[in-house]
N, C-alpha and C positions, 0 to 999 in steps of 0.2 A: 467363497464369496457369493451371496445371494443377489437376486435382482433388485431388492429394495436398497441394498448398499450401493449398487451402481447408480440407481436413480438418485440417491442422496448425494453422490459425488457429482453427478451432472448438475443438480440444482445448486450445489455449493459453487461449482465452477461458473455457472450462469450468473449467480449473484455477484461474485467477485468481478467477472468480466463486465457485466452490465454497469456496475457502479464506476469502474475505471473508465468505461466509455462515456458515461454520463458526465464525469468530471472533465474528460477531454472535450466534450461538446460545449460545456459551459465555459471552459477556459478559451476554447477557440472563438466563441461568440464574443466574450469580453475583449479578447485580443484585437479582433477586427473592429469592434465598435470604438475602442480607445485608440485605434491606429497603432497598437503595440507600445503605447507610452508606459503602461504598467510594468511590462516585462523589462523595459529599458531601465526603469528605476530599480527593479530588483537586481538586475545584472550589475549595476554600478555599486551596489552595497553588498559586499561579501558577508560582512557580519550580519546584516539584515537577513540574508539568505540562511545563514547558520541558525540564527535565532528563530526565525519563522519555521524552518524545517524541524528543528529540535522540539519546538512547542507542539507542532502538528504530530510529531512522532510520539511525544509523551502522553497525548490524549489516549484514553482507553480504547481498545479495539484497533482495527487496521485502517480505518477510513482516512486518517491523516497520512499514513504511510502510502496508501494508494494514490492520494492526491499529489504527493511529492514525486512519486514514480511517474505520474502523468506529466508533471512539469519537467522532470529530468529527461524524459523520452523526447521532449520537444526542445531540449537544450535551453530551457529558460533558467534553470538552476544548475550549479556545478555538481560534479561527482562528490565533492566534499560535503555539499548540502545534503545529498542523498545519504552519505555515511552518517551525518549528524542525525538524520531522521531515524535510521535503522538502529543506531546505538540507543537513541532515546526511547524507542518503542518497545513495549513488551507484549503487544497484541492483547489477546483475551486474558492473559495472566494478570493484567492490571486490575480487571474486575475482581478476580479472586483475591488478590492482595488487598484491595480496598475493603473487601468484605471480612477478611480474616484479621488483618492488622492495619486499619485505616491510617493511623498517624505515621507508622513506619512506611507504609505504602506511599504516602505523600512525600516523605523524605527521599525515598528511592526514586520517585518520579523527578524530583528536583535535581538530585545528583545525576541521574541519567541525562537530563537536559543539559547540565553543565558539561558533563563528559562528552555529550554529543556535539556541542558547540566546539569544544577543544579538538575533538576527533575530526570534525569537518575542516577546521582551520589547518590542522597538521596535514591532512590528506591533500588539500589543494596546494599547500606550500611545498610538499616534498614529492607528490606524485604528479609529474608533468605530462605524462603520455595519455591524458584523458581522452583525447580525440579518437584514439584507437579502440576505445571501449564500445562506442555506439556504431552500429552499422551505417554505412554511407548513405543508404536509401532513406534513413530517418531524417525528417525535415524539421527545421525550425518553424514556428508559427509564421504563416505567410499572409501578406496583405496584398491583394491584387489592386490594381488601379481602380478607384471609385468604389471599392468594396464597402468601405465604411459608410458610404452614402446609399448603398442599395441592400443593406442587411434586411430591413423589414419590407415585406411585400407591400407594394403600393395598391394592390388590388384588395378586394374584400376577402376576409378570412374564409367566408363561405365559398368564395370562388376557388381558393386554394384547395379546399376539401372536395368541391364538386369536380374540379379538374385535377384531381390528385395524381401525382406521378408515382411510379413504382417505388422510387427511393423514399419518398415521403411516407407512402403507405406502409412500407416494410419497417421503417424506423418507428413509426407510430405503433405498429403492431408489437414490436419488440418492447417498447417502453410501457405500453398499456398492459402487456402480458406480465411484465415484471411487477408493475403496480398491483395487478390482480393477485398474483401469487404471493406478494407481500401482504396484501389485505387478508387473505384466507390462511395465512400462517405457513404456507409451503416454503417460503423463503425467509430466512432470519427469524424463524419461529421461536428460537430460544434466546434471541438477542435482547439486550436491554431496550427499554422503551425509547430512549433518546436516539438509539441507533436506528430503530424502525422509523421514527419520525424524520430522521435525517435522510434515510433512503426515500421516504415518501415525498418529502419536500423537494429534494433535488430532482427526483424523477418527474414530479409535477411541473417544475420549472422547465425541464428538458422537453416535456410534452408541449408546453405552451410555445416554446421557441421553435420547435419543429413545425407547429401549425402556422406561426406568423412570419417566419423568415421567407425571404424571396426564393424563387426557384434556383436562381444563380448561386446564392449563398448556400442553400441546402446541398446542391450538387457538388460545388467546388470545395466547400469546407467541411460540412457535416459528413457527406458521403465519401468524397475522394480522399480527404485528409485524415478522417477518423475511422469510419466504418470499414472501408476497403483495406486500409493499411494495417489496422490493428485488431479488429474484432475476432476474426477466425484464429489468428495466431495466438492472441492472448487466451482465448477460450481453450484452444487445443492444448497448449502447454500447461495451462492451469489444471485442466482435467487430468492430463497425464501425471502431473506432479501429485495431485490429490489421490489419484488411483494407486500410484506406487506407495504413497505413505500409508494408505489403508492396508495394503498387502503387507508392508513392513510391520505395522502394528499388530497384525493378525498372527504373525509368525515369530516375532521377537518380543520378549518381555523386557521392555526398556527399564522398568523399575528394578529388575533383577541385576542390573549392571552396577548398582550402587554398592560400594565397598566401605569398610570401616575407616580406611586411611583417608583423612580429609583432603590431602593433595591429589590423591587418585580421584576422589569424588569431584574435586574442582575441575580436573581435566575432563572427566566424563561429562559433567554438567555443561562445560564449554563446547565439547564436541557435539553433544546432543542439541546444543543451540543452533547448529548448522542446519538442522531439519526444519524446513519451512512449514511447520505445523504447530498448533498451540498445545495439544494434549500432553506430549511427553514432558514439557517444561513445567507443567503444573505439579509434577512430582516434587520438585525442589521448593516450590512455593509452600506446599503442604508440609514438607519436612522442616522448613524454616519455621513455620507457624507452630509446629510441635516442639521446637527447640532441639531438633536432631542435628541440623547442619547450621554452621555460622552464617552471618550476614555476607561475608566475602564470597561464598559459593553462590548464594542467591543473586548477588550483584553481578558476578561474572556471567551467570546464566542469562540475566536480564539484558546485559550488554550484547551478548552474541545473538540471542534469539530475537526474532521479530514477528512471531506468529505467522500469519499468511501475507505479511506486508511485502515480501519480495517475490511472491509468485508472479505478479504481472511483470516485474523486472526480468525474471527468467525468460519470459516470452519475448520481451523487447530486446534484451542483450544478455546472452549467457556469460560473456566476458565480464560485463559489469557486475553481474550477480556473483560470479566466482571471486573477483577481486574484492568486492564489498564484503563478502562473508569472511574472507581471509583477514581483511583489515579489522573487522569486528572481533574475530576470534583472537587476534593479537592483542587488541585492547582488553578484551575480557580476561585472557590468561594473565597478562602483565599486571593489571590492577587487582585481579583476584589473588594472585600470588603475594603481591605487596600487602594487601589487607589481611590475608590469612597469616602471613608472617608476623604482622603486627598484633595478631590475636583477635582480630575483628570477625 
């Protein structure tokens, strides 16, 4: 493994971590400004959670999945909603499917959304020990007394910058660095344009909020609740996972595992779906496009795999990650076997 590969892994880990943190910052801000009313409404509607989570998961790429991980890590949505997201998402494979067979890809996205909603409902109905999945030190979104009235700094913005604190300066440096690397193509260089625009817009909003919020809000919510508790842990575990995956792909020929027996291929495709990486799963998208494997195998692979969507979850709670992947694997295998037996 050369130096360029390691640098690439670092940049990829930084991209994933920064976007997750940005989503956490935005959600934290919205939660305090609305005094938590929005999350109360979400919590009271389980079906609404499943529907929103599945739709976010079905969107191409991993941004929707990262957003739901942020919500789950703060106990806004249930574990079932998280399952709905990861069943529905196919990560970067969605882009490839849309380019190779767009109409069938849309059908797959719709079916994954439906299965995701069903999977989320069944998970919450029958899996009752969800509290044990998240570490005790993870908090729900907190609202301190008078916080909603002191979000925006009453002083001049120039005063905030002139008397800038270490926390505000470091956060601005991180966000501006991310925006700069995005602008010059060092981050998300191969991503679709709408993904880059999403990164740029959300980062820009986070920069504005970092400048205008009060020192109290910045320290207690942005710094204490988000950066200190999540950034290093998410970056560290994301980097480690990506690093291991690169080594795995260098020494093992994933494509060579495919056999002629369709049921063996189904099991292999589902097991490979456990890998939190987009590359290996694209093999099955290509094989389906060429008519080599049936729909059932691609569908099972799409249910189990989630691109990079679960990497931040692994950093937040390894128990949640493991249980989630096992549930998705069960759904993928069962539905895959049924569809394959029916000749689909």
